[in-house]
DOKE-835550 format. One line per field, with one value per residue (C-alpha): x, y, z; residue in three letters. Coordinates in nm, 4 decimals, always signed. Layout:
N
c1: c(X ...) .
c2: c(Y ...) .
c3: c(Z ...) .
code: c(ALA ...) .
end
This chain:
571
c1: c(-0.8751 -0.8183 -1.1010 -1.1079 -1.3042 -1.1816 -1.4102 -1.3267 -1.5110 -1.5293 -1.7944 -1.7603 -1.8918 -1.7771 -1.9154 -1.9495 -1.8805 -2.0819 -2.0237 -1.7119 -1.6989 -1.4387 -1.6332 -1.9704 -2.0373 -2.3682 -2.4431 -2.7613 -2.8319 -2.7817 -2.6824 -2.3641 -2.1942 -2.0040 -1.6608 -1.5076 -1.2301 -1.3538 -1.2214 -1.0777 -0.7471 -0.5565 -0.8170 -0.7711 -0.8978 -1.1078 -1.2851 -1.6593 -1.8753 -2.2459 -2.5194 -2.6231 -2.9913 -3.2325 -3.1427 -2.7997 -2.5125 -2.1916 -1.8682 -1.7066 -1.4692 -1.5556 -1.2489 -1.0081 -0.8101 -0.8935 -0.9060 -0.8956 -1.2697 -1.3004 -1.0427 -1.1081 -1.1798 -1.4825 -1.5445 -1.8552 -1.8461 -2.0532 -2.2456 -2.0338 -1.7020 -1.4121 -1.0342 -1.0009 -1.3189 -1.5921 -1.6108 -1.4885 -1.4897 -1.2520 -1.2618 -0.9694 -0.9461 -0.6030 -0.6749 -0.5966 -0.8816 -1.2580 -1.4071 -1.7332 -1.7861 -2.1493 -2.3606 -2.7190 -2.9756 -3.2899 -3.6405 -3.5306 -3.2553 -2.9753 -2.6698 -2.4600 -2.1194 -1.9820 -1.6619 -1.4649 -1.4241 -1.6932 -1.9515 -1.9890 -1.8634 -1.7158 -1.7508 -1.5070 -1.5237 -1.4251 -1.3480 -1.3671 -1.0890 -0.9951 -1.0101 -1.0583 -0.9371 -1.0658 -0.8441 -0.8269 -1.0184 -0.8294 -1.0753 -0.9681 -1.1652 -1.0962 -1.2636 -1.0703 -1.1761 -1.0532 -0.6970 -0.6440 -0.7852 -0.5400 -0.2380 -0.3358 -0.3560 -0.0223 +0.1538 -0.0135 +0.0613 +0.4162 +0.5199 +0.2976 +0.2041 +0.4979 +0.7564 +1.0225 +1.3500 +1.2838 +0.9604 +1.1336 +1.4288 +1.4370 +1.3492 +1.5799 +1.5173 +1.4345 +1.4711 +1.2461 +1.2768 +0.9143 +0.7754 +1.1193 +1.1463 +0.8514 +0.9655 +1.2105 +1.5480 +1.8815 +2.1668 +2.3346 +2.0163 +1.9599 +2.3229 +2.2834 +1.9741 +2.1438 +2.4675 +2.2967 +2.0544 +2.3453 +2.5073 +2.1865 +2.1890 +1.9379 +2.0022 +1.8255 +1.7932 +1.4858 +1.4591 +1.0908 +0.8975 +1.0629 +1.3947 +1.2961 +1.1895 +1.1020 +0.9140 +0.8971 +0.5320 +0.2704 +0.1592 +0.4242 +0.6742 +0.5177 +0.6343 +0.9602 +1.1768 +1.5098 +1.7061 +1.6437 +1.9989 +1.8939 +1.8411 +2.0867 +2.3618 +2.5784 +2.2975 +2.1626 +2.4803 +2.6850 +2.4149 +2.3779 +2.7548 +2.7635 +2.4843 +2.6671 +2.9832 +2.7910 +2.7186 +2.3612 +2.1741 +1.9882 +1.6214 +1.4073 +1.0415 +0.8545 +0.4979 +0.5221 +0.1498 +0.0858 +0.1413 +0.1272 -0.0339 +0.2622 +0.5278 +0.7385 +0.5824 +0.2274 +0.3179 +0.4672 +0.1909 -0.1374 -0.3255 -0.1244 -0.3521 -0.6850 -0.9456 -1.2669 -1.2649 -1.4312 -1.4738 -1.3091 -0.9994 -1.0503 -0.7378 -0.6632 -0.3626 -0.2954 -0.2338 -0.3785 -0.3370 -0.1270 -0.3092 -0.1351 -0.3640 -0.1376 +0.1771 +0.3611 +0.2973 +0.4150 +0.7310 +0.8138 +0.7703 +0.9714 +1.2583 +1.2503 +1.2434 +1.5168 +1.7392 +1.7014 +1.7462 +2.0532 +2.2081 +2.2863 +2.3105 +1.9439 +1.8399 +1.4809 +1.1923 +0.8780 +0.6182 +0.3370 -0.0054 -0.1878 -0.5205 -0.8110 -0.9750 -1.2187 -1.3081 -1.2066 -1.1292 -0.8423 -0.7468 -0.6432 -0.9339 -1.2276 -1.5705 -1.6892 -1.3904 -1.3927 -1.5382 -1.2314 -1.0082 -1.0020 -0.9213 -0.6676 -0.5057 -0.4552 -0.3189 -0.0776 +0.0361 +0.0960 +0.2988 +0.5228 +0.5670 +0.6498 +0.9123 +1.0776 +1.0956 +1.2480 +1.5021 +1.6026 +1.5573 +1.7899 +1.5775 +1.3266 +1.0031 +0.7441 +0.4005 +0.2137 -0.1127 -0.1721 -0.0746 -0.2834 -0.5141 -0.4004 -0.3036 -0.4149 -0.2804 -0.2493 +0.0184 +0.1836 +0.2706 +0.5102 +0.6010 +0.6344 +0.5517 +0.3206 +0.3176 +0.0280 -0.1144 -0.0124 -0.1351 +0.1686 -0.0091 +0.0435 -0.3148 -0.4652 -0.2110 -0.3341 -0.6620 -0.5117 -0.2515 -0.4960 -0.7389 -0.4651 -0.3364 -0.6659 -0.5460 -0.1925 +0.1324 +0.3333 +0.6221 +0.3935 +0.3151 +0.5508 +0.5291 +0.7371 +0.8018 +0.7200 +0.7510 +0.4992 +0.2634 +0.1690 +0.1308 -0.2054 -0.3830 -0.1881 -0.1677 +0.1322 +0.2379 +0.5501 +0.8561 +0.7889 +0.4343 +0.5315 +0.8178 +0.6124 +0.3387 +0.5870 +0.7785 +0.4739 +0.5539 +0.8473 +1.0028 +1.1444 +1.1485 +0.9850 +1.1306 +1.4377 +1.6907 +1.9275 +1.7007 +1.7478 +1.9529 +2.2060 +1.9576 +1.7072 +1.9783 +2.0885 +1.7270 +1.6710 +1.9935 +1.8858 +1.5443 +1.6983 +1.9311 +1.6399 +1.4277 +1.7102 +1.7229 +1.3505 +1.2936 +1.2754 +1.0058 +0.7949 +0.8188 +0.7893 +0.6463 +0.2859 +0.0645 -0.2003 -0.4221 -0.5086 -0.7139 -0.8711 -0.8517 -1.2051 -1.3437 -1.1888 -0.9210 -0.6492 -0.4814 -0.2420 -0.0808 +0.1922 +0.4330 +0.5579 +0.8434 +0.7709 +0.9490 +0.7671 +1.0957 +1.0769 +0.7875 +0.7315 +0.4265 +0.3019 +0.0459 -0.1067 -0.3448 -0.4857 -0.6400 -0.5511 -0.8095 -0.8078 -0.8111 -0.8288 -0.9102 -0.6287 -0.5789 -0.4595 -0.3938 -0.3820 -0.1141 -0.1500 +0.0641 +0.3220 +0.4239 +0.2612 +0.5492 +0.8194 +0.9398 +0.9820 +1.2179 +1.0457 +1.2742 +1.5742 +1.4301 +1.1363 +1.0825 +0.7171 +0.5768 +0.4077 +0.1037 +0.0666 +0.1123 -0.1593 -0.4104 -0.3523 -0.1645 +0.0351 -0.0697 -0.0968 +0.2522 +0.3224 +0.3961 +0.0248 -0.0977 -0.0317 -0.0925 -0.2431 -0.0899 +0.1118 +0.2653 +0.4852 +0.6874 +0.7758 +1.0239 +0.9900 +1.2527 +1.2179 +1.4720) .
c2: c(+0.2434 -0.1118 -0.3635 -0.7393 -1.0349 -1.3553 -1.6615 -1.9328 -2.2635 -2.3593 -2.6257 -2.9947 -2.9992 -2.8408 -2.5074 -2.3584 -1.9867 -1.8474 -1.4765 -1.3330 -0.9575 -0.7582 -0.4570 -0.2869 +0.0692 +0.2540 +0.6206 +0.7890 +0.9592 +0.9051 +1.2529 +1.1247 +1.0882 +0.7650 +0.7683 +0.4669 +0.3894 +0.2104 +0.1270 -0.1517 -0.2688 +0.0445 +0.2695 +0.1793 +0.3687 +0.6420 +0.8483 +0.7808 +0.9942 +0.9311 +1.0072 +0.7126 +0.6195 +0.3857 +0.0235 -0.1235 +0.0206 -0.1748 -0.2422 -0.5830 -0.8231 -1.1827 -1.2391 -1.3866 -1.0629 -0.7147 -0.6337 -0.3609 -0.2921 -0.1825 -0.1059 -0.2352 +0.1159 +0.3367 +0.6623 +0.8310 +1.2111 +1.5189 +1.6334 +1.9485 +1.7839 +1.8410 +1.8159 +2.0671 +2.0726 +1.8499 +1.5267 +1.2126 +0.8527 +0.6218 +0.2395 +0.0455 -0.3358 -0.4935 -0.7849 -0.8905 -1.1302 -1.1243 -0.8439 -0.6656 -0.3065 -0.2163 +0.0738 +0.0031 +0.2775 +0.1686 +0.3098 +0.5333 +0.6984 +0.5333 +0.4019 +0.0923 +0.0295 -0.3256 -0.4503 -0.7722 -1.0984 -1.1353 -1.3958 -1.4924 -1.8500 -1.8492 -2.0795 -2.1963 -2.5189 -2.4367 -2.7492 -2.7705 -2.5683 -2.3847 -2.0125 -1.7966 -1.4368 -1.1906 -0.9290 -0.5847 -0.2777 +0.0469 +0.3262 +0.6899 +0.9976 +1.3456 +1.6726 +1.8592 +1.6900 +1.4129 +1.5471 +1.5038 +1.1501 +1.0700 +1.2048 +0.9997 +0.6821 +0.7654 +0.7933 +0.4832 +0.2611 +0.3856 +0.3797 +0.1191 -0.1311 -0.1847 -0.4249 -0.3611 -0.1914 +0.0348 +0.1838 +0.5141 +0.4862 +0.6785 +0.4502 +0.4017 +0.5418 +0.2316 +0.1540 -0.1385 -0.3072 -0.4227 -0.1572 -0.1256 -0.4895 -0.6960 -1.0597 -0.9780 -0.9275 -1.0914 -1.0373 -0.7721 -0.5684 -0.5634 -0.4638 -0.1835 -0.0455 -0.0712 +0.0909 +0.3846 +0.4182 +0.4329 +0.7095 +0.9090 +0.8609 +0.5766 +0.3471 +0.0130 -0.2069 -0.4309 -0.7255 -0.7938 -1.0918 -1.3341 -1.4357 -1.7900 -2.1246 -2.0896 -1.7658 -1.5958 -1.4975 -1.5134 -1.8673 -2.0730 -2.1346 -1.9786 -2.2079 -2.2957 -2.0584 -2.1362 -1.9133 -1.9232 -1.9771 -1.8899 -1.5292 -1.5181 -1.7672 -1.6605 -1.6700 -1.4170 -1.3931 -1.2729 -1.0252 -0.8877 -0.8416 -0.6579 -0.4264 -0.3635 -0.2777 +0.0134 +0.1474 +0.0174 -0.2433 -0.5334 -0.6320 -0.9165 -0.9865 -1.2935 -1.4189 -1.6949 -1.7498 -1.8654 -2.1719 -2.2127 -2.5298 -2.5300 -2.5699 -2.8442 -2.7752 -2.8268 -3.1415 -3.2810 -3.1560 -3.0837 -3.0986 -2.8091 -2.5433 -2.4229 -2.6405 -2.8333 -3.1999 -3.2716 -2.8996 -2.6999 -2.5103 -2.1548 -1.9664 -1.6008 -1.4557 -1.8188 -1.9233 -2.0936 -2.0136 -2.2267 -2.3595 -2.1717 -2.3349 -2.6419 -2.6641 -2.8704 -2.6002 -2.3245 -2.5144 -2.5836 -2.2187 -2.1000 -2.3252 -2.1988 -1.8348 -1.8903 -2.0620 -1.7778 -1.4983 -1.6744 -1.7242 -1.3581 -1.0197 -0.9263 -0.6066 -0.5657 -0.7999 -0.7129 -0.9697 -0.9890 -1.1603 -1.1294 -1.3072 -1.3623 -1.6815 -1.9143 -2.2779 -2.2157 -2.5546 -2.7410 -3.1042 -3.1505 -2.9937 -3.2120 -3.1365 -2.9505 -2.7136 -2.6236 -2.2784 -2.2086 -2.2254 -1.8572 -1.7398 -2.0178 -1.9112 -1.5559 -1.6864 -1.9035 -1.6051 -1.4093 -1.6974 -1.7220 -1.3436 -1.3364 -1.6101 -1.4821 -1.1214 -1.2410 -1.4567 -1.1636 -0.8540 -0.6434 -0.6917 -0.4186 -0.5968 -0.4340 -0.5848 -0.5853 -0.7410 -0.6596 -0.3150 -0.2051 -0.5054 -0.5873 -0.2482 -0.2954 -0.2726 -0.6515 -0.6572 -0.3363 -0.5118 -0.7353 -0.5144 -0.1380 -0.0292 -0.1285 -0.0878 +0.1564 +0.0693 -0.0892 +0.2368 +0.4646 +0.7416 +1.0693 +1.1925 +0.8677 +0.8520 +1.1889 +1.0233 +0.6886 +0.8452 +1.0988 +0.8239 +0.6000 +0.8826 +0.8989 +0.6008 +0.5035 +0.6991 +0.8337 +0.6031 +0.3090 +0.4324 +0.3525 +0.5760 +0.5509 +0.7665 +0.5675 +0.6198 +0.7922 +0.7181 +0.5621 +0.1840 +0.1831 +0.4892 +0.5941 +0.9454 +1.1671 +1.3915 +1.5949 +1.4823 +1.7531 +1.6335 +1.2677 +1.3469 +1.5728 +1.3087 +1.0289 +1.2429 +1.2506 +0.8937 +0.6520 +0.7780 +0.5599 +0.4762 +0.2124 +0.2670 +0.2036 +0.4674 +0.3488 +0.5160 +0.8694 +1.1343 +1.3511 +1.6283 +1.3807 +1.2134 +1.5480 +1.6311 +1.2980 +1.3265 +1.6697 +1.5362 +1.2405 +1.4726 +1.7039 +1.4216 +1.3030 +1.6514 +1.6477 +1.2731 +1.2772 +1.5425 +1.3762 +1.0223 +1.1072 +1.4584 +1.5490 +1.5505 +1.8171 +1.7749 +2.1224 +2.0546 +1.7249 +1.5713 +1.4401 +1.7927 +1.9867 +2.0388 +2.1308 +1.9188 +2.0393 +1.9058 +1.9991 +1.7905 +1.9561 +1.8337 +1.7544 +2.0705 +2.2738 +2.4134 +2.2529 +2.1936 +2.0814 +2.1901 +2.0156 +2.1801 +2.0092 +2.1232 +1.8545 +2.0632 +2.4113 +2.6858 +2.9799 +3.3230 +3.1527 +3.3541 +3.4222 +3.1246 +3.1203 +2.8281 +2.8617 +2.6435 +2.4375 +2.2882 +2.5675 +2.7623 +3.1074 +3.2581 +3.1404 +3.3188 +3.0838 +3.1224 +2.9972 +2.8150 +3.0018 +3.3353 +3.5232 +3.5238 +3.5176 +3.4799 +3.1571 +3.3588 +3.5027 +3.1612 +3.0170 +3.3008 +3.4386 +3.1581 +3.1517 +3.2579 +2.9931 +2.9450 +3.0561 +2.6932 +2.6086 +2.8801 +2.7201 +2.3689 +2.0498 +1.8314 +2.0989 +2.0963 +2.2914 +2.2061 +2.4658 +2.4132 +2.6179 +2.6445 +2.8386 +3.1142) .
c3: c(+2.1255 +1.9988 +2.0260 +1.9664 +2.0998 +2.2639 +2.2559 +2.5115 +2.5127 +2.8783 +2.8182 +2.7484 +2.3912 +2.0677 +1.9528 +1.6060 +1.5767 +1.2863 +1.3381 +1.5036 +1.4663 +1.6579 +1.7824 +1.8086 +1.9170 +1.9435 +1.8811 +2.0033 +1.6710 +1.2971 +1.1837 +1.0204 +0.6882 +0.6258 +0.4650 +0.2908 +0.0419 -0.2682 -0.6142 -0.8241 -0.9629 -1.0769 -0.9059 -0.5408 -0.2366 -0.3949 -0.1312 -0.1066 +0.1246 +0.1732 +0.4233 +0.6369 +0.6177 +0.7947 +0.7481 +0.6846 +0.4847 +0.4616 +0.2811 +0.2650 +0.0959 +0.0104 -0.2072 +0.0476 +0.0808 +0.2006 -0.1693 -0.4318 -0.4144 -0.0496 +0.2165 +0.5719 +0.7001 +0.7522 +0.9362 +1.0652 +1.0733 +1.1298 +0.8233 +0.8018 +0.8938 +0.6576 +0.6693 +0.9504 +1.1554 +1.2907 +1.4843 +1.3083 +1.4309 +1.2416 +1.2365 +1.0859 +1.0902 +1.1401 +0.9078 +0.5512 +0.4676 +0.4206 +0.6274 +0.6978 +0.8157 +0.8690 +0.9998 +1.1061 +1.1728 +1.3582 +1.3934 +1.6819 +1.4748 +1.6716 +1.4854 +1.5448 +1.3866 +1.3667 +1.2057 +1.1795 +0.9892 +0.7243 +0.8311 +0.4645 +0.4110 +0.7632 +1.0592 +1.3241 +1.5205 +1.8780 +2.0754 +2.4525 +2.6147 +2.2923 +2.2258 +1.9180 +1.8993 +1.6422 +1.4731 +1.6286 +1.5191 +1.5817 +1.6615 +1.6410 +1.7445 +1.6064 +1.7052 +1.4353 +1.1143 +0.8890 +0.8841 +1.2569 +1.2348 +0.9558 +1.1411 +1.4464 +1.2384 +1.0757 +1.4115 +1.5564 +1.2602 +1.2098 +1.5750 +1.7372 +1.4652 +1.2296 +1.3700 +1.1048 +1.1981 +0.8983 +1.0334 +1.1168 +0.8776 +0.5496 +0.2585 -0.0412 -0.3882 -0.5925 -0.9608 -1.0546 -1.3927 -1.4355 -1.6703 -1.8304 -1.9399 -1.8164 -1.8644 -2.1440 -1.9754 -1.9131 -1.6713 -1.8829 -1.9161 -1.5400 -1.4865 -1.7404 -1.5653 -1.2260 -1.3380 -1.5025 -1.2121 -0.9689 -1.1734 -1.1262 -0.7489 -0.7161 -0.4223 -0.4768 -0.7862 -0.7586 -0.9983 -1.0562 -1.1954 -1.4389 -1.2774 -1.1711 -1.3163 -1.6847 -1.6315 -1.9725 -1.9292 -1.6550 -1.7470 -1.5665 -1.2865 -0.9761 -0.6966 -0.8719 -0.6711 -0.8335 -1.0682 -1.4430 -1.5659 -1.9215 -1.8042 -1.5147 -1.6038 -1.3099 -1.0562 -0.8085 -0.6027 -0.8982 -1.0037 -0.6502 -0.6208 -0.9552 -0.8398 -0.5121 -0.7042 -0.8579 -0.5090 -0.4970 -0.2964 -0.4561 -0.4156 -0.5464 -0.6315 -0.5055 -0.5264 -0.2650 -0.2065 -0.5633 -0.7788 -1.1563 -1.2973 -1.5341 -1.2641 -1.1146 -0.7743 -0.9022 -1.0917 -0.7695 -0.5359 -0.7200 -0.3875 -0.2393 -0.3901 -0.2551 -0.4256 -0.3835 -0.4901 -0.8247 -0.8943 -1.1701 -1.0530 -1.1771 -1.2802 -1.2226 -1.4040 -1.5043 -1.1458 -0.8386 -0.4698 -0.2388 +0.0666 +0.3449 +0.6018 +0.5576 +0.7667 +0.5027 +0.2406 +0.4725 +0.5641 +0.1982 +0.0982 +0.3982 +0.2956 -0.0639 +0.0475 +0.3040 +0.0484 -0.2025 +0.0512 +0.1916 -0.1511 -0.2187 -0.0491 -0.0902 +0.0897 -0.0304 -0.1056 -0.2978 -0.1877 -0.4425 -0.4476 -0.7783 -0.7508 -0.5144 -0.3961 -0.5683 -0.4881 -0.1275 +0.0220 +0.1818 +0.1223 +0.4862 +0.6720 +0.7707 +0.6254 +0.9362 +0.9140 +0.5442 +0.6156 +0.8298 +0.5219 +0.4234 +0.7767 +0.8334 +0.5048 +0.6342 +0.9646 +0.7649 +0.5572 +0.8769 +1.0213 +0.7135 +0.7021 +1.0725 +1.0437 +0.7252 +0.8449 +1.1737 +0.9900 +0.7700 +0.9897 +0.7738 +0.4614 +0.3806 +0.2862 +0.0626 +0.0180 -0.3118 -0.4269 -0.7885 -0.6661 -0.3670 -0.3314 +0.0210 +0.1614 +0.5199 +0.8761 +0.9050 +0.6356 +0.7596 +1.0853 +0.8913 +0.5954 +0.6545 +0.3002 +0.0186 -0.3580 -0.3596 -0.7010 -1.0303 -1.1855 -1.2130 -1.4048 -1.2215 -1.2614 -1.1314 -0.8497 -0.7152 -0.6170 -0.5151 -0.2875 -0.1438 -0.0458 +0.0905 +0.3093 +0.4988 +0.7046 +0.6054 +0.6574 +0.3672 +0.4623 +0.3787 +0.0242 -0.2623 -0.5703 -0.8887 -1.1931 -1.5067 -1.8809 -2.1076 -2.2665 -1.9338 -1.9524 -1.7708 -1.9142 -2.2248 -2.0793 -2.1489 -1.8616 -1.8044 -1.6113 -1.3524 -1.2920 -1.2632 -1.0281 -0.8026 -0.7701 -0.6968 -0.4491 -0.2214 -0.1208 -0.1085 -0.4300 -0.7058 -1.0771 -1.2952 -1.6431 -1.8576 -1.7554 -2.0287 -2.2874 -2.1531 -2.3314 -2.1491 -2.0688 -1.9256 -1.7204 -1.5761 -1.4906 -1.3124 -1.1160 -0.9964 -0.8916 -0.7077 -0.5174 -0.4384 -0.2997 -0.0770 +0.0759 +0.1641 +0.2069 +0.5858 +0.6121 +0.3407 +0.4750 +0.8445 +0.8682 +0.9430 +0.6333 +0.5790 +0.2739 +0.1444 -0.1708 -0.2754 -0.6255 -0.5618 -0.5275 -0.8133 -1.0732 -0.8233 -0.5584 -0.2917 +0.0235 +0.2684 +0.4750 +0.7960 +1.0127 +1.3761 +1.4943 +1.2243 +1.0964 +0.7537 +0.5154 +0.1567 -0.0433 -0.3578 -0.5888 -0.8927 -1.1684 -1.3963 -1.6770 -1.7921 -1.7351 -1.9804 -1.8172 -1.4781 -1.1662 -0.9242 -0.6985 -0.3412 -0.1079 +0.2702 +0.4240 +0.7406 +1.0133 +1.0288 +1.3388 +1.3113 +1.5106 +1.2686 +0.9582 +0.6619 +0.3678 +0.0514 -0.1936 -0.0487 -0.1644 -0.0082 +0.3678 +0.4844 +0.8344 +0.9333 +1.0379 +0.6875 +0.5221 +0.7458 +0.7263 +0.3741 +0.2044 -0.1174 -0.4641 -0.7334 -0.8809 -1.2364 -1.3330 -1.3032 -1.5390 -1.8793 -2.0091 -1.8715 -1.5995 -1.4257 -1.0817 -0.8447 -0.5355 -0.2704 +0.0125 +0.3305 +0.6011 +0.9243 +0.9798) .
code: c(ILE ALA ARG SER VAL ARG PHE ILE ASN GLN GLY ASN SER ASP LEU SER ILE LEU ARG ALA LEU SER MET ALA ILE ASP PHE ASP HIS CYS ASN PHE ASP MET LEU SER LEU SER GLY SER TRP ALA ARG GLU ARG HIS VAL VAL ARG ARG ALA ILE VAL HIS GLY THR GLN SER ILE GLU SER ARG ARG GLY ALA SER GLY HIS ALA GLU ASN PRO PHE ILE ALA LEU MET ASP LYS ASP ALA ASN GLU ASN ARG GLY GLU VAL TYR GLY PHE SER LEU VAL TYR SER GLY ASN PHE LEU ALA SER VAL ASP VAL ASP GLN TYR ASP THR SER ARG VAL VAL MET GLY ILE ASN PRO PHE ASP PHE SER TRP LYS LEU GLU SER GLY GLU GLU PHE ILE THR PRO GLU VAL VAL MET VAL TYR SER ASN ALA GLY ILE GLY GLN MET SER ARG THR TYR HIS ARG ILE TYR ARG ASN ASN LEU MET LYS SER LYS TYR LYS ASN ILE GLU ARG PRO ILE VAL ILE ASN ASN TRP GLU ALA THR TYR PHE ASN PHE ASN GLU GLU LYS ILE LYS GLU ILE ALA LYS GLN GLY SER GLU LEU GLY MET GLU MET MET VAL LEU ASP ASP GLY TRP PHE GLY LYS ARG ASP SER ASP ASN SER SER LEU GLY ASP TRP PHE VAL ASP LYS ALA LYS LEU PRO ASN GLY LEU HIS SER LEU ALA GLU ALA VAL LYS SER TYR GLY MET LYS PHE GLY LEU TRP PHE GLU PRO GLU MET ILE SER PRO ASN SER ASP LEU TYR ARG ALA HIS PRO ASP TRP CYS LEU HIS VAL PRO ASP ARG HIS ARG SER LEU GLY ARG ASN GLN LEU ILE LEU ASP TYR SER ARG GLU ASP VAL ARG GLU ALA ILE LEU LYS MET LEU THR ASP ILE LEU SER SER ALA ASP ILE SER TYR VAL LYS TRP ASP MET ASN ARG ASN MET SER GLU ILE GLY SER ALA LEU LEU GLU LYS SER ARG GLN GLN GLU THR ALA HIS ARG TYR ILE LEU GLY VAL TYR GLU VAL MET ASP ILE ILE THR ASP ARG PHE PRO ASN VAL LEU PHE GLU SER CYS SER GLY GLY GLY GLY ARG PHE ASP PRO GLY ILE LEU TYR TYR MET PRO GLN ASN TRP THR SER ASP ASP THR ASP GLY VAL GLU ARG LEU LYS ILE GLN HIS GLY THR SER LEU VAL TYR PRO THR SER ALA MET THR ALA HIS VAL SER ALA VAL PRO ASN HIS GLN THR GLY ARG VAL THR SER MET ASP PHE ARG HIS HIS VAL ALA MET SER GLY ASN PHE GLY TYR GLU LEU ASP VAL SER LYS PHE ASN ASP ASP GLU ARG ALA TYR ILE LYS LYS GLN VAL ASP LEU TYR LYS SER ILE ARG LYS VAL ILE GLN PHE GLY ASP LEU TYR ARG LEU GLU SER PRO PHE GLU GLY ASN ASP THR SER LEU ILE TYR VAL SER GLU ASP LYS LYS GLU ALA VAL VAL PHE LEU TYR ARG VAL LEU SER ILE PRO ASN ALA PRO LEU GLY ARG THR LYS LEU MET GLY LEU ASN PRO SER TYR ASN TYR LYS ILE ASP ASP GLU THR ILE ILE SER GLY ASP GLN LEU LEU SER TYR GLY ILE ASN ALA PRO GLU GLU LEU SER TRP GLY ASP TYR LYS SER SER MET ILE ILE LEU ARG ALA GLN) .
end
């Protein structure tokens, strides 16, 4: 069920809307646990479960975006509900700005859930004859636990929300240069990464931050969307054609909502950023936020993006947004409308995304916001996948991807293999572990492939070929979470094709256990009447795999950060 509210001013005088939530629903008891997805940058969407109590419990964002700290989703569930049993009520807001999700329990033990735009720093002047529509809340009921709720959300958002032509098309294996080079690259280095990546079977070379203006660090040039000829003397067209000649497609990073004080655009239009007159303009990552509530700003950015995307054969765009709002004001809005700025900003972002994705329907757009800081259904409408987190460490990604999967389909989650020691945690994990974690999403790489020796190159080519053979079932199959990284040392999950004839199981153990007891994992989602061949060897009935399960693989028995992948095919 989708709920929203439409306010229509049919009177003769102006109205001020101070609170515009999208839904409210009452329950006649309070015997629930509340589920939410909390975290921070590099630790997004960790699962938090708590009992609801008398009074108010809520999650929210006041930062101008849905945010790293809380995702615009909550669920109420039976006290004994788990992945596979119990009643669960899910609430997911299709919005990318400030939000509030609240549960109130009164003196009679009844519960009320409300969700919508955060009333904090919000008002909307509604003139006579005008209307205001709130964003939708998608409500899902499950009588078979959290897992059934998740699979319902996955189908709804993949089939009924995303507008992209790629929503049900297998996603390419990407090689991104960011952690390989950061800002320190030139044309030859990008060509080298692309050429060697293509030899290993990778399909898309994505050029990340640093290709424009005078962008040699994060302190300049956002808004100057023209090619840095010092790094790319022959321009984007020549680079894209070179990448294509290797048998790959070419993608590009943008951060079109931001402006650097040290940029030609800011020097020409210092009033184009969000700001309050006579107040200090606080920087985040050395940048300010463009005022997307302004039509002139939106038109200027659309022209810059259109010019760049028309200048070369660009097949993929990574759209980033690396800071949240402060000094939230607009130079063009009257005093009585200043508290409309944050919402008008989001509406402006949606308008630009809508226009640019319509102009370039063959481009695969990926959203990013300092990683997963704006991973929400509002963005997924325009862009069918999201950079799940800036944290590429395999151990951390187990929790991040598990939490994300509660609401969002695997096809929306991008996951890359990166170098070790990991750039966010310093942790050293094996190639197998990193690959198996990244394969449970839209698989790719974020490292310098030119540094690999022959054995490492052969290994990666084998893994790339393997992922291509199972990509469809992982990206579009039904996901069943078997063991949670929030509940123990082991994590496991299984992807099952719609016809239940193919499945892929991933098992992970973070820390080694000496003289460990025998482990066994019951599988889910299979057809009990089928017989399944496991890794082209043993044949076991679906009934046995569901009721008895599989023994812990030998690979998990020795050493930290171990993993195993098992492929099942019905005979």
